[in-house]
PyMOL commands that place a pseudoatom at each C-alpha (Angstrom):
pseudoatom trace, name=CA, resn=MET, resi=1, chain=A, elem=C, hetatm=0, pos=[-53.486, -63.451, 46.982]
pseudoatom trace, name=CA, resn=SER, resi=2, chain=A, elem=C, hetatm=0, pos=[-55.087, -59.609, 47.396]
pseudoatom trace, name=CA, resn=MET, resi=3, chain=A, elem=C, hetatm=0, pos=[-54.203, -56.664, 47.641]
pseudoatom trace, name=CA, resn=PRO, resi=4, chain=A, elem=C, hetatm=0, pos=[-54.073, -55.033, 51.173]
pseudoatom trace, name=CA, resn=GLN, resi=5, chain=A, elem=C, hetatm=0, pos=[-56.751, -51.877, 51.159]
pseudoatom trace, name=CA, resn=ALA, resi=6, chain=A, elem=C, hetatm=0, pos=[-55.759, -48.382, 52.148]
pseudoatom trace, name=CA, resn=PRO, resi=7, chain=A, elem=C, hetatm=0, pos=[-57.472, -47.528, 55.686]
pseudoatom trace, name=CA, resn=PHE, resi=8, chain=A, elem=C, hetatm=0, pos=[-59.012, -44.999, 54.208]
pseudoatom trace, name=CA, resn=ALA, resi=9, chain=A, elem=C, hetatm=0, pos=[-60.876, -44.840, 51.182]
pseudoatom trace, name=CA, resn=PRO, resi=10, chain=A, elem=C, hetatm=0, pos=[-60.724, -41.243, 49.436]
pseudoatom trace, name=CA, resn=PRO, resi=11, chain=A, elem=C, hetatm=0, pos=[-63.958, -38.937, 49.841]
pseudoatom trace, name=CA, resn=GLN, resi=12, chain=A, elem=C, hetatm=0, pos=[-66.666, -39.228, 47.829]
pseudoatom trace, name=CA, resn=PRO, resi=13, chain=A, elem=C, hetatm=0, pos=[-67.715, -36.011, 46.066]
pseudoatom trace, name=CA, resn=ALA, resi=14, chain=A, elem=C, hetatm=0, pos=[-70.803, -34.520, 46.473]
pseudoatom trace, name=CA, resn=PRO, resi=15, chain=A, elem=C, hetatm=0, pos=[-73.774, -35.608, 43.588]
pseudoatom trace, name=CA, resn=PRO, resi=16, chain=A, elem=C, hetatm=0, pos=[-73.931, -32.832, 41.021]
pseudoatom trace, name=CA, resn=MET, resi=17, chain=A, elem=C, hetatm=0, pos=[-77.209, -30.231, 41.883]
pseudoatom trace, name=CA, resn=SER, resi=18, chain=A, elem=C, hetatm=0, pos=[-79.980, -29.514, 39.594]
pseudoatom trace, name=CA, resn=VAL, resi=19, chain=A, elem=C, hetatm=0, pos=[-80.026, -26.061, 37.747]
pseudoatom trace, name=CA, resn=GLY, resi=20, chain=A, elem=C, hetatm=0, pos=[-82.772, -25.176, 40.008]
pseudoatom trace, name=CA, resn=SER, resi=21, chain=A, elem=C, hetatm=0, pos=[-80.893, -25.710, 43.058]
pseudoatom trace, name=CA, resn=ILE, resi=22, chain=A, elem=C, hetatm=0, pos=[-77.709, -24.098, 42.102]
pseudoatom trace, name=CA, resn=LEU, resi=23, chain=A, elem=C, hetatm=0, pos=[-80.076, -21.200, 41.377]
pseudoatom trace, name=CA, resn=PHE, resi=24, chain=A, elem=C, hetatm=0, pos=[-83.111, -21.107, 43.872]
pseudoatom trace, name=CA, resn=SER, resi=25, chain=A, elem=C, hetatm=0, pos=[-82.095, -23.423, 46.823]
pseudoatom trace, name=CA, resn=PHE, resi=26, chain=A, elem=C, hetatm=0, pos=[-79.597, -22.025, 49.889]
pseudoatom trace, name=CA, resn=GLN, resi=27, chain=A, elem=C, hetatm=0, pos=[-78.913, -25.434, 50.410]
pseudoatom trace, name=CA, resn=GLY, resi=28, chain=A, elem=C, hetatm=0, pos=[-75.129, -27.202, 49.854]
pseudoatom trace, name=CA, resn=ARG, resi=29, chain=A, elem=C, hetatm=0, pos=[-72.273, -26.380, 48.202]
pseudoatom trace, name=CA, resn=ILE, resi=30, chain=A, elem=C, hetatm=0, pos=[-70.904, -25.520, 44.954]
pseudoatom trace, name=CA, resn=PRO, resi=31, chain=A, elem=C, hetatm=0, pos=[-67.082, -25.169, 43.767]
pseudoatom trace, name=CA, resn=ARG, resi=32, chain=A, elem=C, hetatm=0, pos=[-65.821, -21.781, 42.612]
pseudoatom trace, name=CA, resn=ARG, resi=33, chain=A, elem=C, hetatm=0, pos=[-66.526, -22.632, 38.613]
pseudoatom trace, name=CA, resn=VAL, resi=34, chain=A, elem=C, hetatm=0, pos=[-70.226, -23.287, 38.963]
pseudoatom trace, name=CA, resn=TYR, resi=35, chain=A, elem=C, hetatm=0, pos=[-70.721, -20.222, 40.534]
pseudoatom trace, name=CA, resn=TRP, resi=36, chain=A, elem=C, hetatm=0, pos=[-68.767, -18.515, 37.985]
pseudoatom trace, name=CA, resn=LEU, resi=37, chain=A, elem=C, hetatm=0, pos=[-70.711, -20.044, 35.357]
pseudoatom trace, name=CA, resn=ALA, resi=38, chain=A, elem=C, hetatm=0, pos=[-74.060, -19.674, 37.238]
pseudoatom trace, name=CA, resn=LEU, resi=39, chain=A, elem=C, hetatm=0, pos=[-73.398, -15.727, 37.950]
pseudoatom trace, name=CA, resn=ILE, resi=40, chain=A, elem=C, hetatm=0, pos=[-72.318, -14.841, 34.225]
pseudoatom trace, name=CA, resn=ALA, resi=41, chain=A, elem=C, hetatm=0, pos=[-75.062, -17.113, 33.010]
pseudoatom trace, name=CA, resn=THR, resi=42, chain=A, elem=C, hetatm=0, pos=[-77.803, -15.262, 34.921]
pseudoatom trace, name=CA, resn=SER, resi=43, chain=A, elem=C, hetatm=0, pos=[-76.570, -11.825, 34.928]
pseudoatom trace, name=CA, resn=ILE, resi=44, chain=A, elem=C, hetatm=0, pos=[-76.813, -12.552, 31.041]
pseudoatom trace, name=CA, resn=VAL, resi=45, chain=A, elem=C, hetatm=0, pos=[-80.059, -13.194, 30.828]
pseudoatom trace, name=CA, resn=MET, resi=46, chain=A, elem=C, hetatm=0, pos=[-81.376, -11.032, 33.527]
pseudoatom trace, name=CA, resn=ASN, resi=47, chain=A, elem=C, hetatm=0, pos=[-79.449, -8.034, 31.738]
pseudoatom trace, name=CA, resn=ALA, resi=48, chain=A, elem=C, hetatm=0, pos=[-81.306, -9.566, 28.565]
pseudoatom trace, name=CA, resn=LEU, resi=49, chain=A, elem=C, hetatm=0, pos=[-84.548, -9.854, 29.702]
pseudoatom trace, name=CA, resn=ASN, resi=50, chain=A, elem=C, hetatm=0, pos=[-84.363, -6.333, 31.285]
pseudoatom trace, name=CA, resn=PHE, resi=51, chain=A, elem=C, hetatm=0, pos=[-83.541, -4.379, 28.250]
pseudoatom trace, name=CA, resn=VAL, resi=52, chain=A, elem=C, hetatm=0, pos=[-85.491, -6.120, 25.764]
pseudoatom trace, name=CA, resn=VAL, resi=53, chain=A, elem=C, hetatm=0, pos=[-88.585, -5.145, 28.236]
pseudoatom trace, name=CA, resn=GLY, resi=54, chain=A, elem=C, hetatm=0, pos=[-87.458, -1.631, 28.639]
pseudoatom trace, name=CA, resn=PHE, resi=55, chain=A, elem=C, hetatm=0, pos=[-87.179, -1.213, 24.689]
pseudoatom trace, name=CA, resn=VAL, resi=56, chain=A, elem=C, hetatm=0, pos=[-90.230, -2.838, 24.192]
pseudoatom trace, name=CA, resn=GLY, resi=57, chain=A, elem=C, hetatm=0, pos=[-92.207, -0.921, 26.724]
pseudoatom trace, name=CA, resn=GLY, resi=58, chain=A, elem=C, hetatm=0, pos=[-90.545, 2.161, 26.157]
pseudoatom trace, name=CA, resn=LEU, resi=59, chain=A, elem=C, hetatm=0, pos=[-91.623, 1.865, 22.103]
pseudoatom trace, name=CA, resn=VAL, resi=60, chain=A, elem=C, hetatm=0, pos=[-95.032, -0.128, 22.433]
pseudoatom trace, name=CA, resn=LEU, resi=61, chain=A, elem=C, hetatm=0, pos=[-96.267, 2.008, 25.912]
pseudoatom trace, name=CA, resn=PRO, resi=62, chain=A, elem=C, hetatm=0, pos=[-97.779, 5.300, 25.608]
pseudoatom trace, name=CA, resn=GLU, resi=63, chain=A, elem=C, hetatm=0, pos=[-96.018, 7.683, 27.784]
pseudoatom trace, name=CA, resn=ASP, resi=64, chain=A, elem=C, hetatm=0, pos=[-98.264, 7.542, 31.030]
pseudoatom trace, name=CA, resn=ALA, resi=65, chain=A, elem=C, hetatm=0, pos=[-97.900, 3.757, 30.927]
pseudoatom trace, name=CA, resn=ARG, resi=66, chain=A, elem=C, hetatm=0, pos=[-94.550, 3.409, 31.039]
pseudoatom trace, name=CA, resn=PRO, resi=67, chain=A, elem=C, hetatm=0, pos=[-94.540, 3.054, 34.423]
pseudoatom trace, name=CA, resn=ALA, resi=68, chain=A, elem=C, hetatm=0, pos=[-96.209, -0.473, 33.986]
pseudoatom trace, name=CA, resn=ILE, resi=69, chain=A, elem=C, hetatm=0, pos=[-93.017, -1.590, 32.921]
pseudoatom trace, name=CA, resn=LEU, resi=70, chain=A, elem=C, hetatm=0, pos=[-91.492, -1.356, 36.401]
pseudoatom trace, name=CA, resn=LEU, resi=71, chain=A, elem=C, hetatm=0, pos=[-94.771, -4.396, 37.329]
pseudoatom trace, name=CA, resn=VAL, resi=72, chain=A, elem=C, hetatm=0, pos=[-92.435, -6.693, 34.763]
pseudoatom trace, name=CA, resn=VAL, resi=73, chain=A, elem=C, hetatm=0, pos=[-88.731, -5.547, 35.891]
pseudoatom trace, name=CA, resn=LEU, resi=74, chain=A, elem=C, hetatm=0, pos=[-89.291, -5.476, 40.001]
pseudoatom trace, name=CA, resn=PRO, resi=75, chain=A, elem=C, hetatm=0, pos=[-90.185, -9.205, 39.641]
pseudoatom trace, name=CA, resn=LEU, resi=76, chain=A, elem=C, hetatm=0, pos=[-87.021, -9.840, 37.442]
pseudoatom trace, name=CA, resn=ALA, resi=77, chain=A, elem=C, hetatm=0, pos=[-84.922, -7.889, 40.184]
pseudoatom trace, name=CA, resn=VAL, resi=78, chain=A, elem=C, hetatm=0, pos=[-86.087, -9.730, 42.801]
pseudoatom trace, name=CA, resn=VAL, resi=79, chain=A, elem=C, hetatm=0, pos=[-85.721, -13.228, 40.974]
pseudoatom trace, name=CA, resn=GLY, resi=80, chain=A, elem=C, hetatm=0, pos=[-82.291, -11.815, 40.164]
pseudoatom trace, name=CA, resn=PHE, resi=81, chain=A, elem=C, hetatm=0, pos=[-81.240, -10.956, 43.926]
pseudoatom trace, name=CA, resn=TRP, resi=82, chain=A, elem=C, hetatm=0, pos=[-82.317, -14.311, 44.847]
pseudoatom trace, name=CA, resn=MET, resi=83, chain=A, elem=C, hetatm=0, pos=[-80.222, -16.304, 42.429]
pseudoatom trace, name=CA, resn=GLY, resi=84, chain=A, elem=C, hetatm=0, pos=[-77.441, -14.199, 43.326]
pseudoatom trace, name=CA, resn=LEU, resi=85, chain=A, elem=C, hetatm=0, pos=[-77.662, -14.683, 47.156]
pseudoatom trace, name=CA, resn=ALA, resi=86, chain=A, elem=C, hetatm=0, pos=[-78.148, -18.224, 46.870]
pseudoatom trace, name=CA, resn=LEU, resi=87, chain=A, elem=C, hetatm=0, pos=[-75.227, -18.689, 44.766]
pseudoatom trace, name=CA, resn=ALA, resi=88, chain=A, elem=C, hetatm=0, pos=[-72.743, -16.287, 47.241]
pseudoatom trace, name=CA, resn=ILE, resi=89, chain=A, elem=C, hetatm=0, pos=[-74.318, -18.451, 50.078]
pseudoatom trace, name=CA, resn=LYS, resi=90, chain=A, elem=C, hetatm=0, pos=[-73.472, -21.889, 48.254]
pseudoatom trace, name=CA, resn=ARG, resi=91, chain=A, elem=C, hetatm=0, pos=[-70.568, -20.631, 48.373]
pseudoatom trace, name=CA, resn=TRP, resi=92, chain=A, elem=C, hetatm=0, pos=[-69.579, -18.995, 51.641]
pseudoatom trace, name=CA, resn=HIS, resi=93, chain=A, elem=C, hetatm=0, pos=[-71.057, -23.026, 52.854]
pseudoatom trace, name=CA, resn=ASP, resi=94, chain=A, elem=C, hetatm=0, pos=[-68.270, -24.278, 50.188]
pseudoatom trace, name=CA, resn=ARG, resi=95, chain=A, elem=C, hetatm=0, pos=[-65.295, -22.348, 52.401]
pseudoatom trace, name=CA, resn=GLY, resi=96, chain=A, elem=C, hetatm=0, pos=[-66.934, -23.682, 55.959]
pseudoatom trace, name=CA, resn=LYS, resi=97, chain=A, elem=C, hetatm=0, pos=[-68.675, -20.457, 57.076]
pseudoatom trace, name=CA, resn=SER, resi=98, chain=A, elem=C, hetatm=0, pos=[-71.785, -19.684, 57.526]
pseudoatom trace, name=CA, resn=GLY, resi=99, chain=A, elem=C, hetatm=0, pos=[-74.679, -18.319, 54.921]
pseudoatom trace, name=CA, resn=TRP, resi=100, chain=A, elem=C, hetatm=0, pos=[-75.154, -15.001, 56.813]
pseudoatom trace, name=CA, resn=PHE, resi=101, chain=A, elem=C, hetatm=0, pos=[-71.541, -13.969, 55.783]
pseudoatom trace, name=CA, resn=VAL, resi=102, chain=A, elem=C, hetatm=0, pos=[-73.175, -12.435, 52.639]
pseudoatom trace, name=CA, resn=LEU, resi=103, chain=A, elem=C, hetatm=0, pos=[-73.975, -9.854, 55.045]
pseudoatom trace, name=CA, resn=ILE, resi=104, chain=A, elem=C, hetatm=0, pos=[-70.632, -8.568, 55.076]
pseudoatom trace, name=CA, resn=THR, resi=105, chain=A, elem=C, hetatm=0, pos=[-70.949, -6.800, 51.558]
pseudoatom trace, name=CA, resn=PHE, resi=106, chain=A, elem=C, hetatm=0, pos=[-73.403, -4.762, 52.929]
pseudoatom trace, name=CA, resn=ILE, resi=107, chain=A, elem=C, hetatm=0, pos=[-72.346, -4.069, 56.529]
pseudoatom trace, name=CA, resn=ILE, resi=108, chain=A, elem=C, hetatm=0, pos=[-68.151, -3.278, 55.677]
pseudoatom trace, name=CA, resn=PRO, resi=109, chain=A, elem=C, hetatm=0, pos=[-68.358, -0.751, 52.538]
pseudoatom trace, name=CA, resn=ILE, resi=110, chain=A, elem=C, hetatm=0, pos=[-65.676, -1.506, 50.379]
pseudoatom trace, name=CA, resn=ILE, resi=111, chain=A, elem=C, hetatm=0, pos=[-63.717, -4.102, 52.457]
pseudoatom trace, name=CA, resn=GLY, resi=112, chain=A, elem=C, hetatm=0, pos=[-66.711, -6.190, 52.540]
pseudoatom trace, name=CA, resn=TRP, resi=113, chain=A, elem=C, hetatm=0, pos=[-66.991, -6.724, 48.953]
pseudoatom trace, name=CA, resn=ILE, resi=114, chain=A, elem=C, hetatm=0, pos=[-63.167, -7.329, 48.589]
pseudoatom trace, name=CA, resn=TRP, resi=115, chain=A, elem=C, hetatm=0, pos=[-63.047, -9.710, 51.230]
pseudoatom trace, name=CA, resn=ALA, resi=116, chain=A, elem=C, hetatm=0, pos=[-66.325, -11.436, 49.693]
pseudoatom trace, name=CA, resn=PHE, resi=117, chain=A, elem=C, hetatm=0, pos=[-64.920, -11.289, 46.185]
pseudoatom trace, name=CA, resn=VAL, resi=118, chain=A, elem=C, hetatm=0, pos=[-61.606, -13.238, 47.538]
pseudoatom trace, name=CA, resn=GLU, resi=119, chain=A, elem=C, hetatm=0, pos=[-63.634, -15.638, 49.769]
pseudoatom trace, name=CA, resn=VAL, resi=120, chain=A, elem=C, hetatm=0, pos=[-66.100, -16.613, 47.231]
pseudoatom trace, name=CA, resn=GLY, resi=121, chain=A, elem=C, hetatm=0, pos=[-64.791, -15.746, 43.915]
pseudoatom trace, name=CA, resn=CYS, resi=122, chain=A, elem=C, hetatm=0, pos=[-61.303, -16.845, 44.397]
pseudoatom trace, name=CA, resn=LEU, resi=123, chain=A, elem=C, hetatm=0, pos=[-60.588, -19.274, 47.291]
pseudoatom trace, name=CA, resn=ARG, resi=124, chain=A, elem=C, hetatm=0, pos=[-61.097, -22.984, 46.965]
pseudoatom trace, name=CA, resn=GLY, resi=125, chain=A, elem=C, hetatm=0, pos=[-63.799, -24.751, 49.466]
pseudoatom trace, name=CA, resn=THR, resi=126, chain=A, elem=C, hetatm=0, pos=[-62.959, -26.930, 52.105]
pseudoatom trace, name=CA, resn=VAL, resi=127, chain=A, elem=C, hetatm=0, pos=[-60.983, -29.899, 50.654]
pseudoatom trace, name=CA, resn=GLY, resi=128, chain=A, elem=C, hetatm=0, pos=[-63.628, -32.753, 52.187]
pseudoatom trace, name=CA, resn=PRO, resi=129, chain=A, elem=C, hetatm=0, pos=[-66.940, -32.654, 53.498]
pseudoatom trace, name=CA, resn=ASN, resi=130, chain=A, elem=C, hetatm=0, pos=[-67.887, -30.048, 55.877]
pseudoatom trace, name=CA, resn=GLN, resi=131, chain=A, elem=C, hetatm=0, pos=[-70.891, -29.124, 58.104]
pseudoatom trace, name=CA, resn=TYR, resi=132, chain=A, elem=C, hetatm=0, pos=[-72.979, -28.048, 54.838]
pseudoatom trace, name=CA, resn=GLY, resi=133, chain=A, elem=C, hetatm=0, pos=[-71.925, -31.234, 52.733]
pseudoatom trace, name=CA, resn=LEU, resi=134, chain=A, elem=C, hetatm=0, pos=[-69.852, -33.383, 50.972]
pseudoatom trace, name=CA, resn=ASP, resi=135, chain=A, elem=C, hetatm=0, pos=[-67.151, -31.307, 48.729]
pseudoatom trace, name=CA, resn=PRO, resi=136, chain=A, elem=C, hetatm=0, pos=[-68.312, -30.626, 45.185]
pseudoatom trace, name=CA, resn=THR, resi=137, chain=A, elem=C, hetatm=0, pos=[-64.989, -31.006, 43.602]
for i in range(1, 137): cmd.bond("trace and resi %d" % i, "trace and resi %d" % (i + 1))
show_as sticks, trace
zoom trace
């Protein structure tokens, strides 16, 4: 005799995202642990690269050529900003909110940063699927 089946199967988690999708795409959802790990790792790497470029450039380049360091540092800053934005948007998606909520940090001084920190960094995402994808946890 077979066992009766539950009327609803538990929701399936989302398939894992690639590192490129996590860091550069604005689509989908990521859980808090992925957000924090990616944010910390990218911050360490970007700061190390900026330090090396600035330190080596400051030692090697003559005084009048040092502004050329900006040609390397500026693109690094743009890439770092893009990755941070992509991570935050996917966390807002995980909370069931539009990625446009990232603007809160720019529009509302101090309170916006606190709100974003709590929503994005501390609170669990929507349980189960939402309009932005399957539950990543």
